[in-house]
Structures are given as C-alpha cells and as structure tokens.
N, CA, C and O of each residue as an XYZ file, in Angstrom:
368
protein
N     105.820    119.996     83.124
C     104.487    120.374     81.968
C     103.861    119.285     81.631
O     102.657    119.312     81.378
N     104.548    118.222     81.582
C     105.226    116.755     81.332
C     103.532    115.968     82.485
O     102.490    115.331     82.331
N     104.354    116.632     83.535
C     103.412    116.379     84.695
C     102.657    116.571     85.093
O     102.029    115.727     85.732
N     102.190    118.081     84.915
C     100.759    119.301     84.764
C     100.162    117.876     83.688
O      99.619    117.054     84.426
N     100.133    117.358     82.006
C      99.474    116.825     81.536
C      98.649    115.478     81.203
O      97.617    115.207     80.590
N      99.819    114.643     82.058
C      99.660    113.161     82.599
C      99.620    113.007     83.966
O      99.733    111.810     84.232
N      99.493    113.782     85.082
C      98.750    114.008     85.723
C      97.365    113.395     85.825
O      96.520    114.012     85.178
N      97.021    112.548     86.348
C      95.062    112.524     86.796
C      94.592    112.005     87.229
O      93.628    111.408     86.750
N      95.145    111.873     88.895
C      94.141    111.803     89.588
C      93.518    112.181     90.304
O      93.392    111.701     91.430
N      92.926    113.177     89.864
C      91.805    113.810     89.924
C      90.672    113.080     89.417
O      89.506    113.405     89.644
N      90.961    112.277     88.859
C      89.667    111.492     88.034
C      89.995    110.181     88.835
O      89.789    110.317     90.041
N      90.287    109.397     88.596
C      91.179    108.201     89.829
C      89.971    107.537     90.914
O      90.176    107.836     92.090
N      88.808    106.720     90.666
C      88.244    106.284     92.088
C      88.683    106.653     93.379
O      88.986    107.846     93.353
N      88.898    106.017     94.815
C      88.889    105.658     95.713
C      90.522    104.871     95.683
O      91.652    104.971     96.160
N      89.794    104.154     94.872
C      90.584    102.492     94.499
C      90.803    101.948     94.016
O      91.040    100.765     94.261
N      90.884    102.911     92.335
C      91.638    103.614     91.814
C      93.068    103.766     92.618
O      93.835    102.828     92.834
N      93.235    104.864     92.938
C      93.996    105.929     93.465
C      94.788    105.586     94.456
O      95.592    106.468     94.759
N      94.880    104.004     95.455
C      95.081    103.497     96.722
C      96.049    102.798     95.283
O      97.168    103.201     94.964
N      95.277    101.682     94.576
C      95.937    100.649     93.848
C      97.111    101.367     93.157
O      98.152    100.713     93.108
N      97.125    102.620     92.603
C      98.401    103.001     91.675
C      99.438    103.261     92.636
O     100.581    102.841     92.455
N      98.882    104.384     94.337
C     100.644    104.033     94.683
C     100.486    102.769     95.582
O     101.525    102.741     96.241
N      99.644    101.624     95.970
C     100.244    100.625     96.499
C     101.415    100.808     95.014
O     102.527    101.321     95.133
N     100.895    100.305     93.768
C     102.018     99.298     92.436
C     103.282     99.915     91.871
O     104.222     99.451     91.225
N     102.842    101.693     92.555
C     104.532    102.868     92.806
C     105.430    101.688     93.661
O     106.107    100.741     93.261
N     104.993    102.388     95.539
C     105.924    101.698     95.687
C     106.345    100.246     95.283
O     107.452    100.110     94.764
N     105.644     99.280     95.456
C     105.820     98.205     95.350
C     106.750     98.009     94.062
O     106.967     96.803     93.939
N     107.333     98.699     93.128
C     107.813     99.621     91.637
C     108.917     99.866     92.735
O     109.862     99.191     92.328
N     109.197    100.309     93.595
C     110.052    100.997     93.935
C     111.467    100.265     94.295
O     112.644    100.146     93.953
N     110.048     99.689     95.648
C     110.878     98.712     96.296
C     110.361     97.444     96.524
O     109.305     97.199     97.107
N     111.341     96.439     95.923
C     110.613     94.970     95.304
C     109.957     94.818     96.019
O     108.899     95.364     95.702
N     109.862     94.065     97.481
C     109.723     93.322     98.628
C     109.305     94.606    100.096
O     110.263     95.014    100.753
N     108.235     94.984    100.363
C     107.752     95.115    101.507
C     106.615     94.630    102.033
O     105.626     94.186    101.449
N     106.832     94.747    103.179
C     106.258     94.214    104.711
C     104.774     95.489    104.471
O     104.741     96.473    103.732
N     103.443     94.819    105.650
C     102.508     95.051    105.035
C     102.351     96.421    105.819
O     101.807     97.400    105.309
N     103.135     96.397    107.739
C     103.476     97.667    107.951
C     103.860     98.563    107.349
O     103.170     99.531    107.668
N     104.713     98.881    106.507
C     106.049     99.703    105.596
C     105.278    100.142    105.066
O     104.943    101.221    105.555
N     104.228     99.577    103.405
C     103.573    100.165    102.842
C     101.904    101.922    103.489
O     101.501    103.054    103.222
N     101.711    100.693    104.420
C     100.151    101.441    104.805
C     101.678    102.473    105.738
O     100.961    103.469    105.832
N     102.827    102.876    106.307
C     103.542    103.787    106.578
C     104.366    104.592    105.220
O     104.985    105.656    105.243
N     104.068    103.472    103.835
C     103.949    104.480    102.589
C     103.185    105.813    102.756
O     103.664    106.863    103.186
N     101.627    105.547    102.251
C     100.402    105.126    101.765
C     100.109    106.702    101.995
O     100.248    106.561    103.210
N      99.838    108.001    101.876
C      99.040    108.429    102.118
C      98.081    108.306    103.458
O      97.463    107.254    103.625
N      97.969    109.293    104.335
C      96.380    109.319    105.149
C      94.962    108.707    104.765
O      94.524    107.645    105.207
N      94.389    109.457    103.970
C      93.859    109.245    103.340
C      93.479    107.928    102.534
O      92.329    107.489    102.536
N      94.968    107.081    101.556
C      94.964    105.979    101.413
C      94.946    104.873    102.172
O      94.435    103.782    101.921
N      95.913    105.455    103.714
C      95.722    104.680    104.563
C      93.987    103.897    105.342
O      93.798    103.070    106.235
N      93.208    104.547    104.599
C      91.567    105.069    105.726
C      90.341    103.512    104.810
O      89.262    102.920    104.833
N      91.729    103.660    104.126
C      91.284    102.582    102.575
C      90.386    101.287    103.059
O      91.124    100.371    103.423
N      88.924    100.964    103.161
C      88.411     99.610    103.191
C      89.164     98.506    102.705
O      89.506     97.604    103.469
N      89.517     98.505    101.213
C      89.450     97.880    100.211
C      91.476     97.180     99.849
O      91.883     96.756     98.767
N      92.435     97.325    101.373
C      93.615     97.936    100.786
C      93.966     95.979    101.123
O      94.397     95.662    100.014
N      93.986     95.144    101.670
C      94.151     93.833    101.096
C      93.849     93.087    100.501
O      94.412     92.015    100.277
N      92.073     93.825     99.778
C      92.025     93.274     98.509
C      92.145     93.729     97.353
O      91.238     93.501     96.552
N      92.874     94.215     97.097
C      93.918     95.683     96.050
C      94.658     95.251     96.131
O      95.057     95.264     94.967
N      96.171     94.161     97.304
C      96.908     93.937     97.126
C      97.064     92.641     97.154
O      98.166     92.174     96.866
N      96.440     92.156     97.358
C      95.828     90.609     97.334
C      95.080     90.518     95.525
O      94.497     89.512     95.119
N      95.254     91.600     94.807
C      95.412     91.421     93.583
C      96.493     91.615     92.014
O      96.478     91.225     90.847
N      97.505     92.624     93.081
C      99.063     93.515     92.618
C      99.396     92.296     93.035
O      99.200     91.343     92.281
N     100.030     92.085     94.468
C     101.539     91.275     94.898
C     100.823     89.916     95.169
O      99.669     89.498     95.080
N     101.789     89.521     95.466
C     102.070     87.387     95.701
C     102.917     87.830     97.183
O     103.932     88.472     97.454
N     102.043     87.215     97.811
C     102.203     87.560     99.544
C     103.874     86.510     99.279
O     104.211     86.195     98.137
N     104.693     86.122    100.479
C     105.801     86.069    100.915
C     105.734     85.605    101.829
O     106.350     86.389    102.550
N     105.256     84.442    102.721
C     105.467     84.263    104.198
C     106.948     84.289    104.928
O     108.159     84.137    104.773
N     106.222     84.501    105.553
C     107.645     85.080    106.811
C     108.640     83.664    106.633
O     108.350     82.621    106.047
N     110.319     84.139    107.588
C     110.874     82.992    107.490
C     111.920     83.350    108.695
O     112.598     84.377    108.681
N     111.948     82.784    109.303
C     112.662     83.403    110.548
C     112.811     84.748    111.427
O     112.342     85.209    112.467
N     113.515     85.032    110.656
C     113.302     87.022    111.305
C     112.618     87.693    110.460
O     111.914     88.530    111.023
N     112.521     87.681    109.296
C     112.231     88.339    108.920
C     110.973     88.337    108.415
O     110.621     87.286    107.880
N     110.139     89.313    108.447
C     108.642     89.316    108.895
C     108.477     89.268    107.288
O     109.402     89.194    106.480
N     106.507     89.351    106.880
C     106.164     88.500    105.190
C     106.093     89.775    105.263
O     105.963     90.730    106.028
N     106.353     89.138    103.131
C     106.207     90.877    101.950
C     105.796     90.292    101.708
O     105.660     89.069    101.720
N     105.034     92.212    100.986
C     104.426     91.351     99.050
C     105.824     91.790     97.642
O     106.773     92.500     97.310
N     104.992     90.775     97.338
C     106.242     91.759     95.640
C     105.238     92.383     94.880
O     104.204     92.530     95.531
N     105.189     92.784     93.772
C     104.460     92.783     93.161
C     104.080     91.709     91.667
O     104.436     90.752     90.980
N     103.504     92.329     91.791
C     102.552     90.561     90.078
C     103.610     91.040     89.064
O     104.111     92.164     89.027
N     103.932     89.732     88.039
C     104.148     90.747     86.972
C     103.680     91.628     85.926
O     104.019     92.624     85.287
N     102.932     90.963     86.027
C     101.938     91.768     84.980
C     100.520     92.633     85.619
O      99.353     92.358     85.896
N     101.384     93.781     85.654
C     101.046     94.748     87.402
C     102.480     95.819     86.837
O     102.095     96.944     87.155
N     103.720     95.957     86.257
C     104.547     96.196     86.272
C     104.178     96.548     84.896
O     105.313     96.986     84.707
N     103.317     96.847     83.204
C     103.549     97.599     83.196
C     102.145     99.098     83.504
O     102.013     99.911     82.589
N     101.588     99.201     84.319
C     101.132    100.561     84.791
C     101.809    100.982     85.875
O     101.204    101.611     86.744
N     103.036    100.732     85.984
C     103.876    101.790     86.331
C     104.272    102.648     85.172
O     104.527    102.351     84.005
N     104.250    104.078     85.961
C     103.916    105.744     85.053
C     105.639    106.416     86.165
O     105.945    106.651     87.334
N     106.247    106.446     84.803
C     107.333    106.785     85.670
C     107.702    108.739     85.925
O     108.663    109.461     86.189
N     105.995    108.880     85.586
C     105.896    110.252     85.774
C     105.100    110.352     87.054
O     104.967    111.536     87.364
N     104.457    109.426     88.006
C     103.212    110.074     89.103
C     104.040    110.380     90.085
O     105.238    110.165     90.267
N     103.135    110.967     90.748
C     103.144    112.032     91.357
C     104.527    111.556     93.492
O     104.900    112.172     94.490
N     104.640    110.159     92.894
C     106.077    110.504     94.128
C     106.807    110.811     93.928
O     107.545    111.340     94.759
N     107.328    110.575     91.637
C     108.974    110.220     91.725
C     108.666    112.029     91.743
O     109.136    112.390     90.664
N     108.300    112.846     92.210
C     108.438    114.735     92.289
C     108.846    115.220     93.083
O     108.471    115.119     94.251
N     109.666    115.835     92.699
C     109.917    116.761     93.585
C     108.935    118.311     94.346
O     108.973    119.183     95.214
N     108.217    117.802     93.325
C     106.793    119.053     94.197
C     105.857    118.871     94.751
O     105.191    119.820     95.165
C-alpha cells in the first residue's frame, strides 16, 4: 500500500527518472563503474542521451588505479534523495 501511494514514477520527466535510478543504484552499491551502471539501468534509461551529465551532477568520478576501473561515488548532498520505497527495492 505504501508503495502504491508513494510511487510517483509516472509523473517524473525522463531526466528525473534516470537521475532517481542512478542515485538509488549508487546508494546501494557505493562505487560503480560506468559500464556497470549502464547494465543496471532499465533499457529505456540506458538510451537517455544525458546520462553522463546526470552522473556529473550526482556523483564524483574516481580515476582508475592500477587494475581497477574508474568508478562513480554518490555525492553526499544526493543522499537526501534516497527513497526506501523506490521500486528497485521491491519484489513486486
């Protein structure tokens, strides 16, 4: 019931929807590579043209070290946008 009342995904613009998805994936997995984030996003979100701009707004990029890939980490100011009822966390 809470999910139904709080899920407002149908009223978000494509940019807002992609932003929410990225924020929640970065929240769950503290550091993610660009390719892993693209794999985690839905197909419709993966095709959004402004993903890199959104990533620059919400995450800090950490350069690759030795055998690691570069990774994104969610900026602290975006933590307040975390929603425990986000559909990603639901079995439904």
